[in-house]
N, C-alpha and C positions, 0 to 999 in steps of 0.2 A: 504493500500500500504506500501511497505517497511518493511514488518514484518521480524522478525529475520531469518537470513539465516540458522541457526541451525534447526529451526522448519521445514522449507520446505525440507531440505535435507532428513529428515526422511520420510516425507510424500511422497515426490517424489519417494524415494526408494521403499516405500511400494506400491505406485501406479504402478510403473514399474514392481515390482514383481508380483502383481496381474494380470497385463496385460500379463506377460510372462506365468503365469499359465493358463490363459484363452486361449491364442493362442498356446503356446508351447505344453500344455497338449493335446489340440485338434489335434495338428499335430502329436501326438504320440512321443514326445520327452521323452525318458526314464528318463532323469535327472529331468525334471519337474514332471513327474509321480512319481518318487522316493520321491521327496520332498512332494508331496501331500500325499503319503502313510505315510511318516514320521509324517506329521501334524495330520493324523488320527491314529497314533500309531500302524500302521499295519506293524509289523516287517517282516513277511513273504514276503509281497509284496516288501518292501524295498530291502531285500536280493535278491529277484528274479530280480529286475531291476539292482541291482549291477552286477549280473552275466551276464545279457544281455549287459550292458555297457562294461564290461571287454572283452566279446567275440567280441565286435565291436572295441576294442582298443581305447575306448573313454578316452581322457586324464582327463575327469572329473569324471570317475568312482570312485575314492577314496571318493568323496563327498557322494555317496550312502553308502559306507562302514562307513563313519563318522556318518551319520544319524542312521544307524543300530546300531552302537556302543552306541550312546546316548540312544537308546531305551532299550538296554539290559545291560546297565552299572550297574544297581543295582543287577543283578544276575550273571554278568560275574566274573570270577576268577581274582585275582590280576595279575596272570601270563598273562592272555589274554589281560587285559587292558595295562599292561606294554609292551607287544609285539606290540599291536596296536600303541601305542605312538612311539615306536622305529621305526616301519615300516613307519610311516607317519611324522617323525620328521621334514621334510622339508616343511610341510603344516602348515598354520596358525591355523587350527582347532585342531592340536595335543595338543596345550597348553590349549585350552578350555576343551578338554577331561580330561587332567590332573587336571584342576581345579575342574571339576565335580567329578572326582575320589577322590580328596582330601576331598571334602565334604562328600563323602560316608565313607571314612576312619575315618574322624573326628566324624561322627555320630555314628560309631561303636567303636570309641575310640581305634583304632589300631594305637597308637601313633608312634611306631617304623617305620612302613611303611610310615605313614604320614610325619614324619620329614625327612625320606630318600628321599622323592619326593619333599618336599616343596622347597628346594633350587633350583630346576630346573623350578619352576613355575614363569612365566614372567609377568603375568597380575596382576592388582590390583583387589582384590575381597574381599569385607568386610566379607562375610561369612567364607572364608578361613582364614582371619586374626583373626576372633573370635575363630575359631577352634584352630588355632596355639597357642593363649594365653591360651585357656582352656587346651590344651595339655601340655603346659609348667607348668601350675599350677598342673596338675595331676602327672607330673613327678618330682614335688618338686622344681621347679624353679619359682622365683618371676617374673611375667611379668614386662616388662620395663614400668615404671610409665608414662612416656611421651606418649608412643604409646597407652597405655591403655586409658589415658585421651583424646587423639585425637580421638580414636574410640568412646568414650562415649559422648564427647561434640559436639553433632550435633543435628539439629532439624529434621533430616531425619528419616523415618521409617527404622529400621534395620532388617536384617534376624533374624528369630526366635532363631537360635542357639546363637546369641549374648546375648539374654536375659538370657540364662543359664550361660554364662560367667559373666555377670554383677551381677546376683544373688550371684554367688560365690565370686566375688570381694567385694561386699558390706558385705558379711558375714565375709570375712577375714580382712576387714578394708583397703584394697587397694583402694577402693572407699569409700568416706565419704558422709555424708549428705550434706555437702557444695557442693560437686560435683553434687548431685541431684538437689539442689537449682539452681545451675548454668545452668544445662540443662533445668530445668523447665522454667526459665526466657527466655532462648534462644528459646525454643519451642513456648512459648506464643508470644514472639516478632515476630517470623516468622509466627504466625497463625497456627502452627501445633498442633491443639488441641488434637488429638488422642495421640500424643507423650507426651504432657504435662500431660494428664490423666495417662498414663502408668508410668511416672516418679514418680507420687505422692506416689506410694507404697514404695518408698525408703525414704520417709520423714515422720517421726513418728508423727509430729504435725498436719498432714492433715488427718482428719477423713474421712472415705469412704463416709459418708453421705453428706459431703460438696463438693465432687468432682463435683457435678452438677453445682456449682457456676461458674466453668470454662465455661460451655455452656452459662450460663446467660450473663456473661460479653462478650463473643464472639458474641452473637446474638444481644445485644443492649448495647454497652459500654456507650453511652450517657445517657441512662436511669439509669444505675448503678451509674454514677457520680452525676447526678442531684438529684436522690432520696436518695443518700448515703445508698444504700441497702446492701453494704458490709462493715463491720467494718474495721477500720484501726488498731485495737488493736493487731491483730496477724500478723506474718510475711506473712502468706498465704494471708490474707486480703489485706495487703499493696501491695503484688505482683500482685494481681488481679486488684487493683485500678491503679497501675502503667501501667498495660497492657491496661486498659480502657483509661487512659490518652494518652497513646501512639497511640492507634487507633484513638481517637478523634482529636489528634493534627495534623493528616495528612489532615483532611478535614475541621475542625473547630478550627483553631489554637487559636483564641481569647477565645473561651469557655474553651479549655483545659488549657490555661495559667491562666485563672481566677480561675478555680477549683484548679489547682496546687498551685498557690500562696496562696489561702485561706486555704489550708490544709498542707502547707509545713512543719509545726512543727510536724505533725503526723509521719514524716519519719525520719529515722536516716541519718547520714551524707553520708554513702555509697549509700543509696537509692536516696538521693537528687542529688548526683553527677551523678548517672546513668540517672535519669530522665531529668536533665538539658542537658545531652548529647543527649538524644532522641529528646527533644524539639528543640535543636539547629540543629540537622540533618534535621528535617522536615522544619525548618525555612530556612536553607541554600538552600534546594531544591526550595523553593519559592523565593529565592533571597531577603529574609528579611534582612535588614541591622542590625537587632538586633542579628542575628545568631552568629556573632563573640563574642559578649558579653556573650551569653548563653553557647557557647563552653568554655569560660573562667570559668564559674561557675561550669563546670563539674570537675574542679580542677584535682585531681589525679585519676579520674575514668579511667578505662581501656577502652579507645575508641577502637572500632573495625576498620578494615581497611577502611570501607565505611565512617565512621564518620571522620576519619583522612583525607580522601580524600576531603570530603566536607569542612572541616576546612581550607584546603589549598585553595579550590576553592572560599570560602568566602573572603579570603584575596586577592586572585587573581582578583576577581571581582572589587575590589576597588584599585587594583594595589598597595597594601601595600607590597612592595617587601621585606623588612626585615622580615615581618611576614611570607610571602610565604616561604622564605628560612628556617626560624626557624621551621615552621610547617612540612616542608618536612624532615628536619633533625631529627624531633621527631618520624618519622615513623620507623617501623621495617626495618632492613637493606635490606631485600628482596624486600620490597615495594619501597625503594629508588632507586633500580636498574631498576624499570619499566621505559620504555622509556619516558612516559609523565612527570614523576617527575624529571628525569634527565634534560629534556629540560627546564622545568619551574624553576628548581634550577639554571640552567645556565643563564636564563633570569633574575632571581632575582639578581644573582651575577653581571651580566653586568649592570643592572640598578643602582647598588651600586658602580659602577666604578671599580669592581674587574674583569677586562677584562681577565687577564691571567688565573684566576681560572675558569672563564666562558668558555674560549676556551678549557681548559683541558677536559671539559665535552663535548663541542660541536663537537670537532674534531672527536673523535671516534664515536659519535652518528651520525654524518653526513655520515658515511660510511654504515649505515643501510638503506635499501631500503624500507622505509615506511613513513607515514605522518610526524612523528617527525624527522626522518632522513632528510627529505626535508627541514623542518623548520630550523633544525640545520645548514644545508648547506647554506641556505639563510642568516641566522643570522651571519655566518662567513664572509659574504661579499666577499672581494677580496682575502681571503685566498684560494688558489687553492687546490682542493682535487683530488687525483688520482681516476678515475672512476673504477668500477669493470669491469673485463674482460667480453666482450660479445662473446659468443661462439655458434657455430652451430654444431650439431652432424654430423659426417661424415656418408657416406653410410655404411662403415664397422662397425662403432659403432652401427648404427641402426640395422644392421643384427645380430650382437652379442647380442644385447638386445632382439631382436625378437626371438632368439633361446633359451632364458632362459625359462625353464619349468614353473616357477612361473608367469612370464609375460604372457606366452601363456595361462595358466589357467585363469588368471585374465581377459584377453581379451575375452576368450571363455565364461566365466561366465557372463560377461557383455552383450555379444552378445545374450546369451540365456535368458537374462532377470533377472538373479539372482544378482541384483545390490549390495545388502548388502554383499554377499559372495565375489563378485568381488572386492569390495573396501577393504575388509579384506585381500584378497590375494594380492592385489596391495600394500597395506601398508607393508605387510610382506616381499614382494620382495624388497622394497625400503630401508629396515631398515639399511643396511650397505653401501649404494651407496655413491660414491663421486659426486662432482658437475657435471662432464661430463656424468656420468651414469644417473644422475637425468634428465639432459637435453635430453639425448637420450630416456629415458623412457617417458618423457613428450611429445616429438615429436611423439612417437608411439601412445600415447593416443589421441593426437590431430588428427592424421591421421585416427584413428578409430572412430572419432566423439565423443570422450569421453572428451568433452571440459572442464568440471568442474574438472575432475581428472588431465588433462593436466596442468591447471592453478595451482592447489594445489601442483602438483609435481614440477613444475618450480619454485614455491615460496620457495621451501626448499633449494635451492642452497645458498651457503655462500659467495664465492668469485668470482665465474665464473657464468655468467647469460645469459639467452636468454630471453630478455624482450618481444619479439614477442610472445613467449609462455605464459608469465605471463599476457600479455595484448592482447589477440587475438581479431580479428574484424570479426567474422562470420556475415553473412547476410548483409554485408555492402551495396551491391547494392540495396537490398530491403529496407533497412533502410533509404537510402539517401533521397528518396522522402519525407518521413515523417519528417525528420530533416529539410529539406529545406522549407517544407510547414509551419513549426512552427518557422522557423528562430532560431534554437537552435545551441548551440556549440556542434559539433559532439563528441568531447572528453568527454564533460560532460555527454552526453547521454550514451555513452559506459561505462563511469565510473560508472554510476548509474546501468546499466543493469548487469555489472560484480558483483556488490554488491548484487543486488536483487536476481539474479537467477543463476549466473555463466553460463548463456546461456543455461540452461535447460528449453526447451520450455514447458514441461509438469509440471514444478514445481508448487506446491500448498502448501500454508501455512496453519497452523492450524486455522487461522482466515478466510481462504477462498480466499485469494489473489492468482491469477492464472497467469501462463504464464511467458514469458520472462521478462516482466516489472512488474509482480506481481500486477495486477489490481484487486481491490476488486469488488465483484459483484454489490453492490449498486453504486459504483463510475462508473463502466462500463455502467450501465443503465442510469446514469446521463449524462455521456459523449455522449452516443448514442443519447440522446434527444437533447443535445446541437448541435450535428453535423447533426441533421435532418435525422438520419438513420431510415428507415422504415423496419419493419420485423426483428428488432434485437431480438436475442434469447440468453439467458445466455451462452449456449454452445459455442457461437462464440468467447467468451473471450479468449479461448485457441488457436484460429487460429492465426498463426504467424503474418500475415499482420494486422489483426484486433487488436491484442495485441499491436503491434508496434504503430499503429495509435492512439489507446486510450492512451497508455503510454506517447507518445511524446506530444499529445494534453494536457494531464494533467501536464506535465512538463512546457509547455508554460503557462498554467493557473497559476501554483504556482509561476512561475517567474514574471508574471505580478502582481499578488497579493502581492508579496514581493518587488515590485518596482525595479525589475531587479537585486536584490541581490541574487546571486546563492547559497551562503551558506544557507541563510534562506529558499530559495526555495527547497533546498535539504532536509532540516529539515521538511518543509511542506509536501513534497512528502511522507515522512515516518510517520509523526505524525499528519498530518492534518493542514490545513491553518490557523486555529484559534489560534494556539499556538506560533509559532515562534516570532511574534511581541510582545507577552506578555513576552517572555524571554529576550527581549532587556532591556537595562538599561535606566536610566533617562538621560544619556549622551551617545554620540557616543562611541562604544566599539570596540576595536581591534578584528578582526575576529577570530584569534586563541583563545582569551579569551572567546568570545561568545561560540565558539564550545565546549570548555572544561567545560563550566558551564551550558550546557543544562541539565535540570533536569532528563530526561529519559535516562537511561543507553543505551538502544538500539539505540535511536536516536543520542545520543552523539557519540557512536562508528560509527554509520552508516555514519553520515555526514563527519567525518574525513576520512573514507575509500573512500567514493565517491569522495571527493575533491582531495585526493592524486591520486586515479585512473585516474581522469581527467587530472592531470598533466602528468602522464606517457603516457596516450593515446595520448595526444597532441604531445609528442615526437615521438611515434610510427607512427603517421599519417602524420608526417612532417608539422604539423601546427606550428604557432608561439607559442613557449613555454612560456606562462605567468608564472611568479614565483607563487608558491603556495600562498604566502602571498597576492599577487595581486588577485588571485582567491577568497581568503577568504574575502578580502576587509575590510571595516569598517562598522559595523552594525549601522544603524542610531538609534538615541534615540527613546525610546518608547513614542509616542505621545498620546497613549490611543485611537487611531482611531480604529473603529470597522472593522473587516474583514469579508467579506461575507462568508457564510458557504457552504459546499457541503457535501455529505455523507462521513462520516469518514470511 
């Protein structure tokens, strides 16, 4: 339950797309048939369907032309491609065609045409970026060092043309062996073994016969450490032992620490600092009180953003406010501007009696409509803030929005089941909208039962808002019986559903969670048994009423297991009931501190969004609006009591 919203967006989109193909294609929809022909690389059929759609004045006929152009792009003349982009410049797919064309131009090293088009390319595309640097070098210009290093220093697999660029940059000296070592370490740290292997060709001290050691340490890091099967004498050997220590420290911290301390003298000062930073990170996630000391041993090591964040959370956990402030101020400037760190810096300043400096942060933060904005507003107490304007789109504004060709295309694409293309068209249409136009567009999406897009569109407004669109309440009559049966806070239930599925009833996560409330199959079977349901079948999980019944029952279960603490129950819904009590401290903990020190990134973000959603839903529903801090409450001390399990 509660799996990442990003995961199911993709899968729900694919599911709807496949459904559209099955039903739309069978009904003879030429758009769906054209897409099927494109997937089969049947250019003649795509062009035939394009002509059919044009004859029928179908507003989506350009999509058939788009698929046809992608199929013939490698053989089309530059003039034909340029003319296509010009003809369809008002469509979002025009920039994708330009991107694919740029790759063709780069491949054949037509740098004059490439750079003439590059300035008009709007998307981020790594392959295009690598071609651009390759072209700069070919024309005698030195690629910008910072951009080159940003491209290089990643653990991700990169397009093949980037390898050609990197080969040339290592030959010219623009990239050095130290850059290779940095990427090797990063790839190993992230478990990207294929990338680590590929990088070794740029490091002269790594013999090809020893590359297999990477696989050995990946497959059994504990054995490598205990048998000392890899020597510490070479830099390569030390790097592999560091990776083994890093892996073991995640699950067997005592063993990793023992091996590390016994072999500390084998490593140079930079390596020691790096490894202390890794040990500290894993300890901080376990809420180990030693984490702060180990972060200090990292000394001048360049901690990454994740390590810096956990260094702050370690200090936050024990409410060491001077250290919280100092650690936030040590972050890069861009990280300090993140809402969470602005809020906690303000809290740290306020705890140190620097109220004026704290309020200078809290006042602008309180105008932002999200979790930390609400906390900032409540922290200000009696200081009154001017609320954002609430606005409803007029009939004329809705009509004007409805008449926009891009909006018409997006709605038509969605209706015909091409959800990915519909969302791209919608995003393209919205790119220059002001707040009132965004609200009108969101209202149209909502009226078209495109609820997730309506929410996402309404959330983009800056000063003028329609909170009914941001926090809609579909299926309320049907939901009410289940909420009452389980004696749940209606605002909390809707806040959770909004985060789980954005009200997409067919949403399905990569882990298998399904439906409005994202119920896992094993959990559904377990709930059906608890409810005494006979004849339960797995397919029933996607039925709206069954999904609501199961989801609300499980919310009641988690709330009871967490002794009525809604924050912990929300975490339990996402991460399972065995974990939230283990994340509590040895003493009662302020709810916002507990939420921000949850070890799992997904669950940490999830609980904050659900609890903020619940606050806004209470306002929309006319319920008593409990302050967010009251909803978060105080998390009781960890007593070590066992929690009964259910299928995770």
